[in-house]
N, C-alpha and C positions, 0 to 999 in steps of 0.2 A: 549558352544552345542558341543558336541563330536559325531562322527559317522564316518562309513566308507561307501564307496560311488562305486559304478560302475555307468556306464552311462545312465542305464535305471534301476537303483534301488538303494536308498538310505537308511540306516537303522541309527536311532540316539537312543542312550541309554535313558532308564528312566530318566526322568528329577525329580529333588528334587520338594519338595513340593512349591508351590506360595502363602502362606499364606501372605494376608494382600498387594499384588501388584496386578497390572491389568495383565490380559493374554497379552494385546496388546497394544502396544504404537506407532506402525508405523501406517501410514494412510490404508496401504494394508492389515495390521494383522487386524486393528479394521472392514476392508470393508468385509475379511473373515467371523468373528464373526456376523457381521449384516446380512449376508445371512444365516447363520445357526439359529439366532434368530428369523430372520422374516419367515422362513421355517416351525420350530417346531411349533407343535399346543398346546401342553402341556406345560405350562410355569412351571409347577412344575418339570417335567422331566430336564429342563434347569437348574433349581435352581439345584437339586441333582447331575447332570453332573458336574456343576461349583465344588460343594464340594468336589467330587471325584477326579477332577484334582488336587485342590488345595492341597488333602491330598497326593497326589503323587500316586495315584492307577491305574494309566497309566503305562504300560511297555513301553519297546522299541517299537519305531514307525518305521514301513517300509515304505516307497513311493516308489510307481510305478505308471507307466502313468495311469491314471485314476483311482488309487486307494490308499488309505491309510489304514494300519492294525495296530492294538494293541491288546494286550490282557488286560482287565480291571478288577479288582478286586474288590468285592462288601464287605462290611464290615463282612458278613458272613464268609469271605474265600474263597467264589467260585468265579470263574474266567469265562470271555467270551471272545473268539474272535469276535474283532467289526472292522467292515468295512465302509468306507464312499466313494463312487464313485463319480467322477467327469468326464464328458464327455471330450475326448481328441480332441483337433485340427486336423484337416486334414492335409496332407502335402501341400495341396495349402493354406489353412490357415496359415501354418507356412511361406510358401514363402511370402505370403502379408506382414506377421507380421514382417520378418526380412528386408525386403524393407523399411517398416516405420521405424525401429528400425536405419537403416544405413543412413535416411536422416538426423539425427541430431548425431553428435559427442557427443552432451551432454547426450544421450541416451545410448549410448553405454558404455560413462565414467560411467553413474549411475549404468548400469550393472554390470560390471565389479568391481564396489564398493559396490556391494550386497544391492543396493537401486533400487526402483520399481520408475523409471520416470512417474509422473502421466499424462505427455502430450502424452505419449506413449500409456497410458492406455486409453487416452480419444481419441487419433488417432485411435487407434485398433477398439475401439467400433463405431467411426463414419463409420469404414469400415466394420462394422457388425462382428466383432472378439471381443468376449468377454473373457478377461482374468482373471478377477476377477469374482467369482460365485455370482448369485442372487438368486431369491427366486426360491427355488425348486430344484436348480443345484446341492445339497449336498445330495447323496442318500443313506440311513443308511442300513446296513445289519447288524445283531447282533445275535450271538448264542442265546441272551435270547429270541429270535423270535419274539419282539415287531417288529409290522408294522409301528411305525414312529420314529423318534428320539428317544433313549431311554436314560437313564443316561449315558449308556456305550460310544454309539456313541456321544453324547454330551461332554463327558470328552473328548474323543479322539480329537474332533475339538477344544476344547479349549486348549489342549495340542500343537495341531499344529500349531496353532496362534503364540504362542511363538516361534516355529520354523520358521515361516513366519517373525517374527520380524527381525530375525538375518539373514536370508538368503532367499530373493525371488524367488530363482532358485528352493525352494522346490515347490512352487506353479506352475513353468513352468514345472517342472518335470511332475508334477500332469497332466498338459496338454499335455504331450506326448513328452518333448525332456530334455534331461539332459544337466547338464551345460560344460560339455566338449564339447559336439557335437553344442551347440548354440554358444558356443565361438569360435570356429573354423568357423562355418559358418558366424557368423558377421565379423572376420577378413578377411575372403575370398571375401566377398561382399562389404567391405569397400575398400580392394585394389582394387577391379575391378572398385569400382565406382570412386576413385581417379584416375586411369588409364584413364577413359573415360574423366572423368573432366578436366586432362591435356592436352589429345588430343584435347578436344573441344577448349581450350585456345589457343594452338597452331596454330587449324585451322583459330580462329578468328582473329588471327594478321594481321593488315591492313598491304598491301606493301607499302603504302606511297604514297607520291604526289611529282613531281619535285617542287624544292625550288623556281622556278620562279611562278609556280601557287600558292603556298602557300603564297607568297609575294603579288602577283597581288589580293589574295582575303583578304587582312589582313583589309580593309575597310567593308568588306560585312560581316554582321552580321546577325545571324538567329533571328527570332523575338521571344522574351520573352514569356515564358508562363503566362498564364492568372493568376491573383492572387487567392488566394483559396477562396471559399465561406465562410462567417463568418456563422457558426452554429447558430440559432437562440438564444439557451439557452447552458450553459455549458453541457460536457456531464456527463452523470450519473455514478457515481463510481459504481463498483462493491459491493454486498452484501457481510459481512463477516459473516453473521449468517449461519455457517455450523456446520455439525456434527463433525468436528475435533475441539478437544479443543485447546484454545490458550495457548501459551506459557507464562511461568511465568511472571508477569508485565504487560502483554499484554492486553489492553482492544479494543475489535474488536469497539464496539459503537465510542469510541473515535477516533479512526483511520479512521472510516467512514465519521466523521465530517472533520477531516484535509484532507481526500481525495476529499470531496466536496468544501473545501476551496481551494485546490490547482486547481482543474478544473474551478473555479470561475474566479481563479486569472487569470490562462491561457487563459481563455476567454476573459478577458478584454483587457489583454496584445496583443492578436492576433486583436481585434478591433482596439487598437490605432495602431497597426503596419499597418493595411489595412487602417485606416483613416489619416494616418501620411501625414503632409504637404510635396508637392514634388513628390509625388507617380503620376507617369505618368499612360498612358493608358495600358501600357503592365504589370503593376503590380510592378514596381519598387518602391522605396522610400528611403529617405533619411536615414542616420543611425542616425540622431536626432530625427527621428519621434518618436520613444519609449521613448525618455529622456524628451520632452517637459512636461510632467506632475510634473516634479521633482521640477520645480521653484513654480509650481500652488500650489504643496503640498497635494491637494485634487483630485479625481475623483469621481463624485457619491456619495460625501459623506464618502468615505471609505480610505483616504489616502494613494492611489495606488502607489504616487509618490515615498512615502518612501519604498516601495517593491523593487526599484533598490538598496537599500543599506542594508547593513548586520544589522541586527535587534537584539538587546539582547532578553533574553528569557523574560523578563518583558514585553518590548516593543511589542513583536510578540503576548503575550497574549492578550495586550489591543487592538492590529490590529484584532485578531480574535474575541472578545469580540464585536467589532465594527460591526461585520456581523450579529450582533442578534442571536447567537445561542441559544439554548435549554438551560433554567434555571439552569439544573443541570450541562452543559458546563461551563456557566458563573460562576458558585460557584467554578468550579474547577479551573478555570482560576484565579480567584481571589484569591484563596488559593497558586497556583502553582508561582504567581508573587509577594506575599508577600502582598498583600493588602487585605482591607476589601473590602465587596462588594461595599459598597458606594464609596469607594474610587476608585473602579473600575468603576463604572459608571460615575464619573466624568472624570476620564482619557480616559473613551470611548469618552466621548463630546468632549475632548480637541483633539482628533485623528481623529474624523470624520470633526473637522474645520480644521486640519491641520496636520494629519499624525503625523511622529515622532518629526517634527519640534513642532507642535503644544504641544504635550505631555511634550517634553522639555521644553517648556515656561512654562508649568504648573507645573511641577515637580522639575526643576534645577532653580537655580539663579545664574547666571554669572555675571562676573564684568567687565565691559566694561574698554578699556585703557582710559587714560587722552584723547586723542583726538577724540575716538568714542562717551565718555562721552560729550564733547563739542559740537559735531556735533550734538548729540541727544538733547541736550538742545537749540541749535539755531533752529533745525526742531519745537520743540515745540513752541518756541518763533513765528516763522514766520507761523505756519500753521492756527493762526486766527487772526482777525482783533483787534485791540486793546479793543474794547467794547465788543468782542464775546468771548475773549480767558478766559476759566475756570481757577479757582484757583486750580492749580496743587501743591502738597506736595510730594517730593520724599518720598517713602516709601522703598525703597531697591536700590541696586547698579543699577537696571537697570527696576524700577517700580515707577510709578507716581498715586498716588490716587487723584481723583477729591474732592476737599474740600466740603463737603455738599451734597454729592450724593454718592450712594453705586456702585461707577464706578472706574474702573481702568485701566491704559493702562502699558503695558509690552513691553519692548524692545527685540526682539529676535536678537540671533548672527549674522542674516541675514540681519538686518538694516529694518525689518520690525516691526510695530506695533500690538500688539495682546489685544483686548477688553476683560475684565475681570466685572464680575458684583458680590457683595456679597449677598449670600443666606444663612441665618440662621448663620452667623458668617464665610461663608468660601467662599473663591474666587473662582467662577468658570468661565470656558470661556464662552464667550457671542458672540463669532462671529469669522469667519475669519481675516487673517491677512490684513492689507492694508500697503503700504510704507507711506501714510500720515495719522499722528496721529488724524487729525481732522477728517478725513473720517471714521477711524476705531470707534471714540468716537461716531461719528453721526449714524454710523448703530447701535449702540448699545443702542441710545437715540431711535431711531426709532422702536427697536424691544420692548422696555420698553412701548411706546406709543400704 
């Protein structure tokens, strides 16, 4: 984009045709076009204007406070001066807008980087200042004497959207202030604000107390604040269904599922922290409060304890699937974790019984050392009375199948025993783990009965 600029006017040379590309890529450029398209009454005029803009029919564009101007050519060679008017902000409006801008260093940095910070626009709107045009704000005037937006003013607006994409100061100039004046005003206000804050910090520095008083008060502690109140349900994540197109490879629906999952996990962790053993009336709790679930492996059937550890992509896919997501999400989780849908269902069952530990017992086979294997065999021998002991056949390094029954015990690396049962030729998890193999097998028998 080329052009020469005075503080109250900028002129941009005619731009080349824009065949095959969008006129606006930034959110503020699209907002400008939305104001045009919502205002124009004749959709056919919009189409003709787009075609003329794409063909390069718009000449040099002049931008001044309250007005943009260009000469637009028709196919027959005739030319028309076209203007689009936009109301300027008053001096009081600009004072309020500048005050909002200097409240955040990010606003100033974005403007200086020729970007329009969305939060500044939102804050301005909340204060009654509309930076971006809305319905009816773009007022057309054209030499063709059309009373509404004609192809000429429409083509001018589409061309200006390309200018806005590269420099939002074009919009601010239309609202009444040029870039140089704005930058100087922002710098002055920022310096004044910094000086005021520095003076406030200096005034707030306490004079201190005598050492004797500080030492005497060492055992006098102020009361601790009350613990936060646990919300009844997790927070509702924001909707990502907006007019802004997502970036390449971004699926808003999938992101909403992940956001809801994160909110649910945060809610459960807060509930654990507030209910942790050792919490006193003032709201304190022991550091071990949030780790008590790690040994249990499950919380409400979701394997929350495993969330304390780093999970692989395949493990996290099973954790997400254990939350009963929509079927299309479950299908994507299965595909992304390298499992068939039926395999994911079995893995999800294992996760609900024991989190990452339960999943490992299902999908991995470990080999106990000689001492661990001897201890395991001793536990199996002592777990039942002689006349009640089932016949067990070792079916792997840490797996024992009950002879004559579709049941199996698997030893986890943590020393716990996990029950499995055979369904359609496949061993599937049948219950949570237990330190006692007899109890684990008894629970399996009870479920079958």
